C-alpha positions as CSV (number, residue, x, y, z in Angstrom):
1,X,-2.5,16.3,-18.2
2,X,-2.5,20.0,-18.7
3,X,-6.4,19.3,-20.0
4,X,-7.1,17.9,-16.4
5,X,-5.6,21.0,-14.9
6,X,-7.4,23.6,-16.9
7,X,-11.1,21.9,-16.4
8,X,-10.2,21.8,-12.6
9,X,-9.3,25.4,-12.4
10,X,-12.4,26.7,-14.3
11,X,-14.3,24.3,-12.2
12,X,-12.9,26.1,-8.9
13,X,-13.9,29.3,-10.4
14,X,-17.7,28.9,-10.5
15,X,-17.5,26.2,-7.4
16,X,-19.1,27.6,-4.2
17,X,-16.9,27.8,-1.2
18,X,-18.8,24.8,0.4
19,X,-18.1,22.5,-2.3
20,X,-14.4,23.1,-2.3
21,X,-13.9,23.1,1.5
22,X,-10.7,21.6,2.7
23,X,-12.3,20.0,5.8
24,X,-14.9,17.9,3.3
25,X,-11.5,16.7,1.5
26,X,-10.0,15.1,4.5
27,X,-13.0,13.2,6.0
28,X,-13.0,9.4,5.4
29,X,-15.5,6.9,6.7
30,X,-14.0,4.8,9.6
31,X,-14.5,1.1,9.4
32,X,-15.1,-1.1,12.0
33,X,-13.0,-3.9,13.0
34,X,-14.5,-7.3,12.7
35,X,-13.1,-9.9,15.5
36,X,-12.8,-13.5,15.0
37,X,-15.6,-14.1,17.5
38,X,-17.9,-11.9,15.5
39,X,-17.2,-13.7,12.1
40,X,-17.7,-17.0,13.7
41,X,-21.1,-16.2,15.1
42,X,-22.0,-14.9,11.8
43,X,-20.9,-18.0,10.2
44,X,-22.6,-20.2,12.6
45,X,-26.2,-18.4,12.3
46,X,-25.8,-19.1,8.2
């Protein structure tokens, strides 16, 4: 564990501010909900 922390701290020292921006860490993709009707339409087409 300590080895991983040491590696991370050395990476932070050389990384530009844009790469370690806290805003980027909080963004995650939004998944769309598939309704039963849409799923049935897909099954009928194939």
